[in-house]
Steps between C-alpha positions, in 0.01 A plus 500: 500500500638839402439822706479829306571813703372861430694789643342825602697808605382780724604838646375710784157637427360764737540377855556141373859373520441195250848356447835492312444129478267362233170338558512149377209294364585131463255349272419126545729467801286235663334284230111519557537707828351356812537626852713228642731484198533873498586515872738218463685682230535832688612310811759288320652830375511672850181699487298448813235671720258367235140602471205394289233760402235534229710754308681805658387815629286722284663828592859602405753424757862409525731334767819663637629219732532230249463394134194279415420230258145429376419157361168449313366156620166513321315732255640834394519853609604836356734703701600870464860552591705819574200706600179629340529512131810258512551178325215242498584131503273202482645190688336152466541175687867392509645849483730652769558882525796617686453859656788692614419696823352839427322397202115590507250226409122477499267240371269659251314203347487120559327181434246382764718204591821691544733365756850645573782394728784721591829511697792691607873435487622332811138527637543877563210699652306739280330838544239667306575847384257712286611808313208713641629444847853607431648837605831611376664390816341153494581462127867559582483256788354215276750582225788450735347183636458366139862593401626302799328165384729224374445351158339159563741201456272312260216586251176343645411354156826387362717434809787679306681814634294807439707606189263772387531673833885434540545660155264791550654844501581672824280812566802713432521357143127594429397815306474750790266733314247220472512442874473885578209532265324203668455342160473124476220321312663161527 
């Protein structure tokens, strides 16, 4: 079985930090999906503190204490990443999404039978941050927290090192004018 990977880039947008690391969508990572098979794959690759839920939150949010992976066990859902007006991605049973900390995500449509599982590298605890609740001071605090997070040892879908993240440009290599302007449509 072959996994194909989509890579989506983001930049800060308004109060959203998003990430210098790309969002990864691994298509067909777990053949046919299934809750137990999906959780087993995540755990085998070091992504614990697993949850099972009929989708994900239907409001834009991000995490500042950990990276996250979303595995589609059954059905399908459409997710809007990188904030309102960002990139829309439809995931189906068997797909795994790897979200860098700071990347806004929100379920905007779904099948009635949607079932997702998730996890965090090394079982880290997660928080729930919403752009509307951020002040300039709290935005800076979450940005510093995000920058201090390590790159996970293994990709939750492939078990390989996180090459796309290891090879990502550092923030000093980025186009500073885009960051100052708050651009970033993914």
